[in-house]
Every structure is written in structure tokens, then in C-alpha cells.
ROGU-28446 format. One record per residue (C-alpha): residue number from 1; residue in three letters; z, y, x. Coordinates in nm, 4 decimals. Each point is the difference from the previous one (the first is absolute). Layout:
<pts>
<pt k="NUM" r="ALA" up="Z" north="Y" east="X"/>
...
</pts>
This chain:
<pts>
<pt k="1" r="MET" up="14.8373" north="8.6194" east="5.9919"/>
<pt k="2" r="ASN" up="0.0314" north="0.3279" east="0.1868"/>
<pt k="3" r="LYS" up="-0.2876" north="0.1862" east="0.1628"/>
<pt k="4" r="THR" up="0.1028" north="-0.0982" east="0.3541"/>
<pt k="5" r="ILE" up="-0.0087" north="-0.3734" east="-0.0780"/>
<pt k="6" r="LYS" up="-0.3322" north="0.0372" east="-0.1826"/>
<pt k="7" r="ALA" up="-0.1508" north="0.1837" east="0.2957"/>
<pt k="8" r="THR" up="0.1294" north="-0.2616" east="0.2427"/>
<pt k="9" r="LEU" up="-0.1425" north="-0.2858" east="-0.2079"/>
<pt k="10" r="ALA" up="-0.3347" north="0.1776" east="-0.0357"/>
<pt k="11" r="ALA" up="-0.0196" north="0.0525" east="0.3749"/>
<pt k="12" r="ALA" up="0.0875" north="-0.3637" east="0.0642"/>
<pt k="13" r="LEU" up="-0.2636" north="-0.1233" east="-0.2460"/>
<pt k="14" r="LEU" up="-0.2603" north="0.2276" east="0.1571"/>
<pt k="15" r="LEU" up="0.0878" north="-0.1293" east="0.3467"/>
<pt k="16" r="MET" up="-0.0186" north="-0.3628" east="-0.1182"/>
<pt k="17" r="SER" up="-0.3383" north="0.0531" east="-0.1673"/>
<pt k="18" r="THR" up="-0.1363" north="0.1800" east="0.3075"/>
<pt k="19" r="GLN" up="0.1209" north="-0.2777" east="0.2298"/>
<pt k="20" r="ALA" up="-0.1472" north="-0.2661" east="-0.2296"/>
<pt k="21" r="PHE" up="-0.3323" north="0.1834" east="-0.0016"/>
<pt k="22" r="ALA" up="0.0013" north="0.0333" east="0.3767"/>
<pt k="23" r="GLN" up="0.0773" north="-0.3710" east="0.0407"/>
<pt k="24" r="ALA" up="-0.2956" north="-0.0912" east="-0.2217"/>
<pt k="25" r="TRP" up="-0.2288" north="0.2345" east="0.1913"/>
<pt k="26" r="PRO" up="-0.2760" north="-0.0508" east="0.0919"/>
<pt k="27" r="ASN" up="-0.1595" north="-0.2204" east="-0.2638"/>
<pt k="28" r="LYS" up="-0.3484" north="0.1528" east="0.0023"/>
<pt k="29" r="PRO" up="-0.2348" north="0.1721" east="0.2494"/>
<pt k="30" r="ILE" up="0.1117" north="0.3279" east="0.1575"/>
<pt k="31" r="LYS" up="-0.2272" north="0.3008" east="0.0411"/>
<pt k="32" r="LEU" up="-0.0067" north="0.2154" east="0.3154"/>
<pt k="33" r="VAL" up="-0.2036" north="0.3153" east="-0.0603"/>
<pt k="34" r="ALA" up="-0.1851" north="0.1338" east="0.3042"/>
<pt k="35" r="PRO" up="-0.0936" north="0.3596" east="-0.0920"/>
<pt k="36" r="TYR" up="-0.2827" north="0.0333" east="0.2532"/>
<pt k="37" r="PRO" up="-0.3419" north="-0.1682" east="0.0388"/>
<pt k="38" r="PRO" up="-0.0567" north="-0.3288" east="0.1856"/>
<pt k="39" r="GLY" up="-0.0296" north="0.0171" east="0.3787"/>
<pt k="40" r="GLY" up="0.2820" north="0.2407" east="0.0793"/>
<pt k="41" r="GLN" up="0.3542" north="-0.0583" east="0.1155"/>
<pt k="42" r="THR" up="0.1485" north="-0.0128" east="-0.3496"/>
<pt k="43" r="ASP" up="-0.2409" north="-0.2716" east="-0.1046"/>
<pt k="44" r="VAL" up="0.0296" north="-0.2272" east="0.3032"/>
<pt k="45" r="VAL" up="0.3798" north="0.0203" east="0.0228"/>
<pt k="46" r="SER" up="0.0350" north="-0.0542" east="-0.3761"/>
<pt k="47" r="ARG" up="-0.2016" north="-0.3208" east="0.0261"/>
<pt k="48" r="TYR" up="0.2085" north="-0.1207" east="0.2929"/>
<pt k="49" r="PHE" up="0.3207" north="0.0640" east="-0.1962"/>
<pt k="50" r="ALA" up="-0.1441" north="-0.1641" east="-0.3108"/>
<pt k="51" r="GLU" up="-0.0669" north="-0.3177" east="0.1943"/>
<pt k="52" r="LYS" up="0.3508" north="-0.0072" east="0.1485"/>
<pt k="53" r="LEU" up="0.1770" north="0.0865" east="-0.3262"/>
<pt k="54" r="THR" up="-0.1976" north="-0.2618" east="-0.1909"/>
<pt k="55" r="ALA" up="0.1372" north="-0.2650" east="0.2341"/>
<pt k="56" r="ALA" up="0.3549" north="0.1391" east="-0.0056"/>
<pt k="57" r="LEU" up="0.0312" north="0.0584" east="-0.3756"/>
<pt k="58" r="GLY" up="-0.1949" north="-0.2963" east="-0.1330"/>
<pt k="59" r="GLN" up="-0.2217" north="0.2159" east="-0.2190"/>
<pt k="60" r="GLN" up="-0.3353" north="0.1520" east="0.0829"/>
<pt k="61" r="VAL" up="0.0077" north="0.3637" east="0.1060"/>
<pt k="62" r="ILE" up="-0.3271" north="0.1690" east="-0.0927"/>
<pt k="63" r="VAL" up="-0.1275" north="0.3172" east="0.1681"/>
<pt k="64" r="GLU" up="-0.1746" north="0.2456" east="-0.2299"/>
<pt k="65" r="ASN" up="-0.1892" north="0.2928" east="0.1552"/>
<pt k="66" r="LYS" up="0.0429" north="0.3054" east="-0.2217"/>
<pt k="67" r="ALA" up="-0.1411" north="0.2775" east="0.2149"/>
<pt k="68" r="GLY" up="-0.0340" north="0.3663" east="-0.0812"/>
<pt k="69" r="ALA" up="0.1512" north="0.3465" east="0.0375"/>
<pt k="70" r="GLN" up="0.1860" north="-0.0664" east="0.3254"/>
<pt k="71" r="GLY" up="0.1939" north="-0.2944" east="-0.1411"/>
<pt k="72" r="MET" up="0.0898" north="0.1727" east="-0.3261"/>
<pt k="73" r="VAL" up="-0.2056" north="-0.2331" east="-0.2215"/>
<pt k="74" r="GLY" up="0.1761" north="-0.3117" east="0.1249"/>
<pt k="75" r="ALA" up="0.3413" north="0.1649" east="0.0061"/>
<pt k="76" r="GLU" up="-0.0302" north="0.1119" east="-0.3622"/>
<pt k="77" r="ILE" up="-0.0995" north="-0.3514" east="-0.1075"/>
<pt k="78" r="VAL" up="0.3129" north="-0.1439" east="0.1593"/>
<pt k="79" r="LYS" up="0.2199" north="0.2814" east="-0.1297"/>
<pt k="80" r="ASN" up="-0.1034" north="-0.0975" east="-0.3542"/>
<pt k="81" r="ALA" up="0.0312" north="-0.3758" east="0.0564"/>
<pt k="82" r="PRO" up="0.2943" north="-0.1924" east="-0.1468"/>
<pt k="83" r="PRO" up="0.2905" north="-0.0023" east="0.2494"/>
<pt k="84" r="ASP" up="0.0262" north="-0.3767" east="-0.0175"/>
<pt k="85" r="GLY" up="-0.0563" north="-0.0952" east="0.3629"/>
<pt k="86" r="TYR" up="-0.3645" north="-0.0950" east="-0.0453"/>
<pt k="87" r="THR" up="-0.1611" north="0.3213" east="0.1222"/>
<pt k="88" r="PHE" up="0.0399" north="0.1693" east="0.3379"/>
<pt k="89" r="VAL" up="-0.1945" north="0.2696" east="0.1806"/>
<pt k="90" r="TYR" up="-0.0894" north="0.0530" east="0.3638"/>
<pt k="91" r="VAL" up="0.0836" north="0.3600" east="0.0926"/>
<pt k="92" r="ASN" up="-0.0152" north="0.2266" east="0.3013"/>
<pt k="93" r="SER" up="0.1388" north="0.3342" east="0.1086"/>
<pt k="94" r="SER" up="-0.3174" north="0.1714" east="-0.1209"/>
<pt k="95" r="MET" up="0.0610" north="-0.1141" east="-0.3571"/>
<pt k="96" r="MET" up="0.3751" north="0.0516" east="-0.0093"/>
<pt k="97" r="CYS" up="0.0578" north="0.2959" east="0.2346"/>
<pt k="98" r="ILE" up="-0.3234" north="0.2003" east="0.0256"/>
<pt k="99" r="ASN" up="-0.1551" north="-0.0214" east="-0.3467"/>
<pt k="100" r="PRO" up="0.2826" north="0.2016" east="-0.1631"/>
<pt k="101" r="TYR" up="-0.0888" north="0.2931" east="0.2280"/>
<pt k="102" r="VAL" up="-0.3782" north="-0.0072" east="-0.0354"/>
<pt k="103" r="TYR" up="-0.0465" north="-0.0751" east="-0.3694"/>
<pt k="104" r="LYS" up="0.1252" north="0.2342" east="-0.2699"/>
<pt k="105" r="LYS" up="0.0029" north="-0.2792" east="-0.2562"/>
<pt k="106" r="LEU" up="0.1250" north="-0.3375" east="0.1199"/>
<pt k="107" r="PRO" up="0.0112" north="-0.2852" east="-0.2544"/>
<pt k="108" r="TYR" up="0.3143" north="-0.1489" east="0.1533"/>
<pt k="109" r="ASP" up="0.3230" north="0.0923" east="0.1738"/>
<pt k="110" r="GLY" up="0.0528" north="-0.2093" east="0.3111"/>
<pt k="111" r="PHE" up="0.3762" north="0.0229" east="-0.0301"/>
<pt k="112" r="LYS" up="0.0398" north="-0.0518" east="-0.3749"/>
<pt k="113" r="ASP" up="-0.2817" north="-0.2311" east="-0.1069"/>
<pt k="114" r="PHE" up="0.0358" north="-0.2652" east="0.2711"/>
<pt k="115" r="VAL" up="0.2658" north="-0.1974" east="0.1789"/>
<pt k="116" r="PRO" up="-0.0439" north="-0.0659" east="0.3744"/>
<pt k="117" r="VAL" up="-0.0365" north="-0.3610" east="0.1143"/>
<pt k="118" r="THR" up="-0.0619" north="0.0378" east="0.3733"/>
<pt k="119" r="GLN" up="-0.1625" north="0.2244" east="0.2546"/>
<pt k="120" r="HIS" up="-0.1770" north="-0.2647" east="0.2057"/>
<pt k="121" r="GLY" up="-0.1764" north="0.2004" east="0.2687"/>
<pt k="122" r="LEU" up="-0.0790" north="0.3265" east="0.1719"/>
<pt k="123" r="ALA" up="-0.3658" north="0.0989" east="-0.0250"/>
<pt k="124" r="PRO" up="-0.1298" north="0.2137" east="0.2876"/>
<pt k="125" r="LEU" up="-0.3587" north="0.1217" east="-0.0133"/>
<pt k="126" r="ALA" up="-0.2724" north="0.0240" east="0.2616"/>
<pt k="127" r="MET" up="-0.2377" north="0.2906" east="0.0480"/>
<pt k="128" r="VAL" up="-0.3438" north="-0.1528" east="0.0589"/>
<pt k="129" r="THR" up="-0.3489" north="0.1343" east="0.0599"/>
<pt k="130" r="THR" up="-0.3474" north="-0.1492" east="0.0079"/>
<pt k="131" r="PRO" up="-0.0986" north="-0.1165" east="0.3520"/>
<pt k="132" r="SER" up="-0.3308" north="0.1853" east="-0.0219"/>
<pt k="133" r="LEU" up="0.1910" north="0.3281" east="0.0452"/>
<pt k="134" r="GLY" up="0.1112" north="-0.1144" east="0.3457"/>
<pt k="135" r="LEU" up="0.3499" north="0.1475" east="-0.0461"/>
<pt k="136" r="LYS" up="0.2847" north="-0.1698" east="0.1856"/>
<pt k="137" r="SER" up="0.3026" north="0.2189" east="-0.0766"/>
<pt k="138" r="VAL" up="0.1460" north="0.2366" east="-0.2592"/>
<pt k="139" r="LYS" up="-0.0604" north="0.2845" east="0.2463"/>
<pt k="140" r="GLU" up="-0.3706" north="-0.0850" east="0.0144"/>
<pt k="141" r="PHE" up="-0.0132" north="-0.0288" east="-0.3776"/>
<pt k="142" r="VAL" up="0.1634" north="0.3410" east="-0.0469"/>
<pt k="143" r="ALA" up="-0.2543" north="0.1566" east="0.2382"/>
<pt k="144" r="TRP" up="-0.2874" north="-0.1675" east="-0.1852"/>
<pt k="145" r="ALA" up="0.1376" north="0.1028" east="-0.3423"/>
<pt k="146" r="ASN" up="0.0340" north="0.3597" east="0.1177"/>
<pt k="147" r="GLN" up="-0.3613" north="-0.0035" east="0.1148"/>
<pt k="148" r="ASN" up="-0.0945" north="-0.1194" east="-0.3485"/>
<pt k="149" r="LYS" up="0.2501" north="0.2102" east="-0.1940"/>
<pt k="150" r="GLY" up="-0.0515" north="-0.0160" east="-0.3734"/>
<pt k="151" r="LYS" up="-0.2344" north="-0.2984" east="0.0258"/>
<pt k="152" r="VAL" up="0.2469" north="-0.2857" east="0.0648"/>
<pt k="153" r="ASN" up="0.1220" north="-0.2271" east="-0.2801"/>
<pt k="154" r="TYR" up="0.2960" north="-0.2335" east="0.0289"/>
<pt k="155" r="ALA" up="0.0849" north="-0.2892" east="-0.2299"/>
<pt k="156" r="SER" up="0.3318" north="-0.1042" east="-0.1482"/>
<pt k="157" r="PHE" up="0.0901" north="-0.2887" east="-0.2292"/>
<pt k="158" r="GLY" up="0.0743" north="0.2442" east="-0.2817"/>
<pt k="159" r="THR" up="0.1091" north="0.3517" east="-0.0846"/>
<pt k="160" r="GLY" up="0.3691" north="0.0309" east="0.0773"/>
<pt k="161" r="SER" up="0.0037" north="-0.3122" east="0.2169"/>
<pt k="162" r="SER" up="0.1714" north="-0.0082" east="0.3384"/>
<pt k="163" r="SER" up="-0.3470" north="-0.0033" east="0.1603"/>
<pt k="164" r="HIS" up="-0.0846" north="0.3200" east="-0.1893"/>
<pt k="165" r="ILE" up="0.3235" north="0.1714" east="0.1079"/>
<pt k="166" r="TRP" up="-0.0471" north="-0.1030" east="0.3635"/>
<pt k="167" r="GLY" up="-0.3578" north="0.1248" east="-0.0050"/>
<pt k="168" r="GLU" up="0.1080" north="0.3355" east="-0.1410"/>
<pt k="169" r="MET" up="0.2850" north="0.0337" east="0.2491"/>
<pt k="170" r="LEU" up="-0.2511" north="-0.0497" east="0.2841"/>
<pt k="171" r="ASN" up="-0.2364" north="0.2390" east="-0.1760"/>
<pt k="172" r="GLN" up="0.2702" north="0.2665" east="-0.0153"/>
<pt k="173" r="ALA" up="0.1345" north="-0.0614" east="0.3507"/>
<pt k="174" r="GLU" up="-0.3428" north="0.0420" east="0.1627"/>
<pt k="175" r="LYS" up="-0.1639" north="0.2273" east="-0.2610"/>
<pt k="176" r="LEU" up="-0.2939" north="-0.2377" east="-0.0237"/>
<pt k="177" r="ASP" up="-0.1263" north="0.0916" east="-0.3470"/>
<pt k="178" r="MET" up="-0.0783" north="-0.3647" east="-0.0802"/>
<pt k="179" r="THR" up="-0.0861" north="-0.0981" east="-0.3573"/>
<pt k="180" r="HIS" up="0.2068" north="-0.2718" east="-0.1635"/>
<pt k="181" r="VAL" up="-0.1923" north="-0.2849" east="-0.1647"/>
<pt k="182" r="PRO" up="0.2325" north="-0.2247" east="-0.2062"/>
<pt k="183" r="TYR" up="-0.0928" north="-0.3646" east="-0.0554"/>
<pt k="184" r="LYS" up="0.1382" north="-0.2528" east="-0.2465"/>
<pt k="185" r="GLY" up="0.1736" north="-0.1973" east="0.2708"/>
<pt k="186" r="ALA" up="-0.0121" north="-0.0724" east="0.3721"/>
<pt k="187" r="GLY" up="-0.2652" north="-0.2706" east="-0.0274"/>
<pt k="188" r="PRO" up="-0.2790" north="0.2236" east="-0.1345"/>
<pt k="189" r="ALA" up="0.0905" north="0.2789" east="0.2453"/>
<pt k="190" r="ILE" up="-0.0204" north="-0.2362" east="0.2975"/>
<pt k="191" r="GLN" up="-0.3325" north="-0.1381" east="-0.1215"/>
<pt k="192" r="ASP" up="-0.1501" north="0.3484" east="-0.0067"/>
<pt k="193" r="ALA" up="0.1461" north="0.0853" east="0.3410"/>
<pt k="194" r="VAL" up="-0.1476" north="-0.3166" east="0.1519"/>
<pt k="195" r="ALA" up="-0.3346" north="0.0807" east="-0.1632"/>
<pt k="196" r="GLY" up="0.0093" north="0.3460" east="0.1553"/>
<pt k="197" r="HIS" up="0.0185" north="0.1862" east="-0.3306"/>
<pt k="198" r="ILE" up="0.3311" north="0.1633" east="0.0953"/>
<pt k="199" r="PRO" up="0.0878" north="0.0946" east="0.3618"/>
<pt k="200" r="VAL" up="0.3782" north="-0.0330" east="-0.0054"/>
<pt k="201" r="THR" up="0.2805" north="-0.1445" east="-0.2084"/>
<pt k="202" r="ILE" up="0.3712" north="-0.0692" east="0.0320"/>
<pt k="203" r="GLN" up="0.0571" north="-0.3406" east="-0.1541"/>
<pt k="204" r="ASP" up="0.2392" north="-0.2917" east="-0.0178"/>
<pt k="205" r="LEU" up="-0.0279" north="-0.2554" east="0.2753"/>
<pt k="206" r="ALA" up="-0.0652" north="-0.2875" east="-0.2380"/>
<pt k="207" r="ALA" up="-0.3297" north="0.1548" east="-0.1056"/>
<pt k="208" r="SER" up="-0.0967" north="0.1579" east="0.3326"/>
<pt k="209" r="GLY" up="0.1267" north="-0.2741" east="0.2346"/>
<pt k="210" r="PRO" up="-0.2975" north="-0.2394" east="-0.0268"/>
<pt k="211" r="ALA" up="-0.2487" north="0.2852" east="0.0475"/>
<pt k="212" r="ILE" up="0.1945" north="0.1241" east="0.3021"/>
<pt k="213" r="SER" up="0.0191" north="-0.3430" east="0.1634"/>
<pt k="214" r="GLY" up="-0.3691" north="-0.0529" east="-0.0745"/>
<pt k="215" r="GLY" up="-0.0967" north="0.3236" east="0.1717"/>
<pt k="216" r="LYS" up="-0.1295" north="0.1530" east="-0.3234"/>
<pt k="217" r="LEU" up="0.2597" north="0.2801" east="-0.0012"/>
<pt k="218" r="THR" up="0.1715" north="0.1837" east="0.2861"/>
<pt k="219" r="PRO" up="0.3767" north="0.0552" east="-0.0310"/>
<pt k="220" r="LEU" up="0.1266" north="0.3351" east="0.1277"/>
<pt k="221" r="ALA" up="0.3684" north="0.0052" east="-0.1004"/>
<pt k="222" r="VAL" up="0.2589" north="-0.1683" east="-0.2244"/>
<pt k="223" r="THR" up="0.2567" north="0.1622" east="-0.2264"/>
<pt k="224" r="SER" up="0.2938" north="-0.2235" east="0.0953"/>
<pt k="225" r="THR" up="0.2806" north="0.1198" east="0.2249"/>
<pt k="226" r="THR" up="-0.0839" north="-0.2713" east="0.2544"/>
<pt k="227" r="ARG" up="-0.3353" north="-0.1496" east="0.0977"/>
<pt k="228" r="TRP" up="-0.1429" north="-0.2629" east="-0.2285"/>
<pt k="229" r="PRO" up="0.0518" north="-0.3461" east="0.1579"/>
<pt k="230" r="ARG" up="-0.3600" north="-0.1020" east="-0.0681"/>
<pt k="231" r="LEU" up="-0.1337" north="0.3239" east="0.1590"/>
<pt k="232" r="PRO" up="0.2188" north="0.0585" east="0.3073"/>
<pt k="233" r="ASN" up="-0.2495" north="0.2412" east="0.1608"/>
<pt k="234" r="VAL" up="-0.0196" north="0.2315" east="-0.3008"/>
<pt k="235" r="PRO" up="0.2516" north="0.2882" east="0.0092"/>
<pt k="236" r="THR" up="0.2151" north="0.1233" east="-0.2852"/>
<pt k="237" r="PHE" up="-0.0500" north="0.3487" east="-0.1414"/>
<pt k="238" r="GLU" up="0.3508" north="0.0764" east="0.1232"/>
<pt k="239" r="GLU" up="-0.1017" north="-0.0864" east="0.3569"/>
<pt k="240" r="LEU" up="-0.2873" north="0.2434" east="-0.0342"/>
<pt k="241" r="GLY" up="0.2353" north="0.2820" east="-0.0936"/>
<pt k="242" r="TYR" up="-0.0390" north="0.0009" east="-0.3767"/>
<pt k="243" r="LYS" up="0.3324" north="0.0385" east="-0.1834"/>
<pt k="244" r="MET" up="-0.1000" north="-0.1955" east="-0.3088"/>
<pt k="245" r="ASN" up="0.2482" north="-0.2868" east="0.0061"/>
<pt k="246" r="LEU" up="-0.0542" north="-0.1691" east="-0.3348"/>
<pt k="247" r="VAL" up="-0.0644" north="-0.3711" east="-0.0413"/>
<pt k="248" r="GLY" up="-0.0903" north="-0.1427" east="-0.3382"/>
<pt k="249" r="TRP" up="0.1540" north="-0.3123" east="-0.1474"/>
<pt k="250" r="ASN" up="-0.0890" north="-0.2756" east="-0.2443"/>
<pt k="251" r="GLY" up="0.2217" north="-0.1670" east="-0.2560"/>
<pt k="252" r="ILE" up="0.0308" north="-0.1946" east="-0.3229"/>
<pt k="253" r="MET" up="0.1474" north="0.1356" east="-0.3235"/>
<pt k="254" r="ALA" up="0.0554" north="-0.1204" east="-0.3562"/>
<pt k="255" r="PRO" up="0.0178" north="0.1793" east="-0.3356"/>
<pt k="256" r="ALA" up="0.3328" north="0.1689" east="-0.0647"/>
<pt k="257" r="GLY" up="0.2315" north="-0.2340" east="-0.1899"/>
<pt k="258" r="THR" up="-0.1140" north="-0.3172" east="0.1746"/>
<pt k="259" r="PRO" up="0.3071" north="-0.2287" east="0.0273"/>
<pt k="260" r="LYS" up="0.1880" north="0.0577" east="0.3236"/>
<pt k="261" r="GLU" up="0.0229" north="-0.3725" east="0.0744"/>
<pt k="262" r="ILE" up="-0.3798" north="-0.0303" east="-0.0044"/>
<pt k="263" r="VAL" up="-0.0494" north="0.3096" east="0.2130"/>
<pt k="264" r="GLU" up="0.2491" north="-0.1333" east="0.2551"/>
<pt k="265" r="ARG" up="-0.1683" north="-0.3427" east="0.0035"/>
<pt k="266" r="VAL" up="-0.3486" north="0.1400" east="0.0638"/>
<pt k="267" r="SER" up="0.1402" north="0.2363" east="0.2624"/>
<pt k="268" r="ALA" up="0.1718" north="-0.2864" east="0.1806"/>
<pt k="269" r="GLU" up="-0.3136" north="-0.2162" east="-0.0047"/>
<pt k="270" r="LEU" up="-0.2149" north="0.2805" east="0.1383"/>
<pt k="271" r="ARG" up="0.2531" north="0.0803" east="0.2716"/>
<pt k="272" r="LYS" up="-0.0113" north="-0.3642" east="0.1063"/>
<pt k="273" r="VAL" up="-0.3761" north="0.0291" east="0.0357"/>
<pt k="274" r="VAL" up="-0.0221" north="0.3253" east="0.1957"/>
<pt k="275" r="GLN" up="0.2945" north="-0.0545" east="0.2305"/>
<pt k="276" r="THR" up="-0.1211" north="-0.3299" east="0.1489"/>
<pt k="277" r="PRO" up="-0.1970" north="0.0079" east="0.3276"/>
<pt k="278" r="GLU" up="-0.3048" north="-0.1232" east="-0.1921"/>
<pt k="279" r="GLY" up="0.0450" north="0.2664" east="-0.2666"/>
<pt k="280" r="LYS" up="0.0403" north="0.2802" east="0.2522"/>
<pt k="281" r="GLU" up="-0.3188" north="-0.1023" east="0.1802"/>
<pt k="282" r="LYS" up="-0.1883" north="-0.0368" east="-0.3264"/>
<pt k="283" r="LEU" up="0.1048" north="0.3463" east="-0.1138"/>
<pt k="284" r="LEU" up="-0.1066" north="0.1443" east="0.3357"/>
<pt k="285" r="ASP" up="-0.3411" north="-0.1554" east="-0.0587"/>
<pt k="286" r="MET" up="-0.0038" north="0.1838" east="-0.3329"/>
<pt k="287" r="GLY" up="0.1047" north="0.3334" east="0.1466"/>
<pt k="288" r="LEU" up="0.3733" north="-0.0012" east="-0.0713"/>
<pt k="289" r="ILE" up="0.3165" north="0.0008" east="0.2062"/>
<pt k="290" r="ALA" up="0.2247" north="-0.2423" east="-0.1889"/>
<pt k="291" r="THR" up="0.3292" north="0.1314" east="-0.1351"/>
<pt k="292" r="GLY" up="0.1381" north="-0.1734" east="-0.3101"/>
<pt k="293" r="THR" up="0.2677" north="0.1932" east="-0.1855"/>
<pt k="294" r="THR" up="0.2298" north="-0.0699" east="-0.2900"/>
<pt k="295" r="PRO" up="-0.0653" north="0.1825" east="-0.3285"/>
<pt k="296" r="ALA" up="0.2896" north="0.2363" east="0.0756"/>
<pt k="297" r="GLU" up="-0.1350" north="0.0779" east="0.3475"/>
<pt k="298" r="MET" up="-0.3450" north="0.0774" east="-0.1399"/>
<pt k="299" r="THR" up="0.1582" north="0.2357" east="-0.2519"/>
<pt k="300" r="GLU" up="0.1615" north="0.1955" east="0.2841"/>
<pt k="301" r="ILE" up="-0.3263" north="0.0065" east="0.1969"/>
<pt k="302" r="MET" up="-0.1721" north="0.1611" east="-0.2962"/>
<pt k="303" r="LYS" up="0.2801" north="0.2486" east="-0.0598"/>
<pt k="304" r="THR" up="0.0044" north="0.1211" east="0.3597"/>
<pt k="305" r="GLY" up="-0.3633" north="-0.0509" east="0.0992"/>
<pt k="306" r="CYS" up="-0.1985" north="0.1426" east="-0.2902"/>
<pt k="307" r="ALA" up="0.1219" north="0.3552" east="0.0642"/>
<pt k="308" r="ALA" up="-0.1478" north="-0.0115" east="0.3520"/>
<pt k="309" r="TRP" up="-0.3406" north="-0.0910" east="-0.1418"/>
<pt k="310" r="GLY" up="0.0324" north="0.2883" east="-0.2435"/>
<pt k="311" r="ASP" up="0.0552" north="0.2377" east="0.2908"/>
<pt k="312" r="ALA" up="-0.3057" north="-0.1456" east="0.1743"/>
<pt k="313" r="VAL" up="-0.2133" north="0.0624" east="-0.3091"/>
<pt k="314" r="LYS" up="0.1049" north="0.3630" east="0.0019"/>
<pt k="315" r="ARG" up="-0.0629" north="0.0366" east="0.3758"/>
<pt k="316" r="ALA" up="-0.3435" north="-0.1550" east="-0.0434"/>
<pt k="317" r="GLY" up="-0.0846" north="0.2596" east="-0.2630"/>
<pt k="318" r="VAL" up="-0.0929" north="-0.2582" east="-0.2651"/>
<pt k="319" r="GLN" up="0.0042" north="0.1622" east="-0.3427"/>
<pt k="320" r="PRO" up="0.1078" north="-0.2029" east="-0.3054"/>
<pt k="321" r="GLU" up="-0.2867" north="-0.1115" east="-0.2206"/>
</pts>
């Protein structure tokens, strides 16, 4: 038997075994790792997806919060998990596009250690302040921060997060000399802002939305290119003259080597969820503009979009740690 025939037979056997495995999948619970604490966007969307996927796949999908180091703890866990279709990770542009530029040592490579499943939504942020300050606009905030130069802290949901980069871009643009205070997720940052422990933060709309609607935080601007549907009276930074047009995104990935058939199946099921009228409204409630891409489309988004975040990190003057 010559080498060509042997190679062809080996490829055919591999394909048959992969297809057989995919057909038998899933036959046990599936894990979705949420690499941020409870209460933030990652957590609430993960639990929504887990509920929908459980019904669609016939096996329970369990959310595990593995917070720490701006998503790196959870990402490393999934990187090292068996690529058997039973472990997935919720990711965002902070983890995949920003972390490589702000951390000298990253325990994963977003392009080599994972395979994209779907980018399910765009994730604009809202700049919010405590109502006790009486500030109603970014212009008023800038004036107040200048009057208190060197004394103003701002919160992000982690060093190297999109909220950190946006805060530093505003810091640089207005020369505000604000001090960055990183939190281990949006939930804790919002709690401290509502309690008055921190005067300003730029956070995801899933975490900040309830506090805004309840009058506990005042929204000044959003980072999306168009106004947020739930906050039609709040301007975008672009409208206010700031040339900082970067919108974060959220997605799902699997360990590299996960069978393609399984990746495609999960991607298709999630796209069904987010592209329905109900799904789009639900994601809006959780601070996302629904998209829903194929694995190949998400790969291209990362290839073209991560470089722009790298440029933003440099413009913001954030030094690698």
C-alpha cells in the first residue's frame, strides 16, 4: 500500500471518528466558564445562554464563574481543558484584544489556544457618575475634575479592560490626571459607585443599567457609535467631539482542537437565540447589541479589530505590566 493510499485512508478514518463523536455529543453536562464575578454582563448573559443551550442540546449547560486577572484565570482554565466539546468560555474584546498589549506575560494566545464559536453582541459602555455630584454632562464632569485635579478616582472592571482604556483615553484627551482604580468585574465597581465610594466609572450597560434606571447613577455618555436604545437622551462620545470610536464585543470560544462539527452546532444554536426578536430585546436588556456571527466571521473580526485596540492602548499611554 503506497503512502498516498495510506494517508487517504487515515484521513477518512479520522473524519469518520470525528463525525461519530460529534453525533454522540453531547452525552454529559457542558461547562461554560464565565471569567468574571457574578453580577456583570458576562455572568448574566452566560446564564441566559446556558438556559437556552440546555433546552436546545438536551444536556445541562453549567455556568462556572472563574474570575481573576482581567479574564485570564478563566481563559487559562479553558485553554487547558480537553478539546472535547464540553468546555467553552465567554470572552470579550478586553480579554482577546487588549490583554496582549497591557500584560507582558499572558497565559494564553487568543488566536492559537482557542477556536471562535460566535461573536454574539457589541458591548458599548456608559460613563456614569454619582448623582450627589450634580453633574449632567461630560463637559460639566471635565470642569469638576479639573477643579479637583489629582484627587479624582475612576473605576474600571479590570486593568486592561475596555473600561480602563476608555477612561485613560478621556484622561489623556482632557488632561484630567484621574487615578485608575481597577475592580474584579463590573458588578463590584458599580456597587462602589452607587455607594458613593468612587465618583465616576465607565461600565457595561448590563451592570450599570439598573442603577441608571433607578436614579442611583447619572449617565453622561455612551461609547457606541449611535445612541443606546434604552438611553435615547444620552449622547455618544463621538457626538461630543471625542474621536475614540471603539466598541467592545462579546463572544464564545472553545479550546483549540474542539471538533469543528461541535463548534458549528453551538454557533448555530447561539445564533438562533440572539437573532430572534426576543433574543435581540433580551440582549439589549443585558447591555448588548445582538450580532451573531459564524466562527469564520468571528475569526476575521479578531484579526482586523484587535490591532485597533492595540493602537488605543498606546494612545491612552497604558504601560504593559
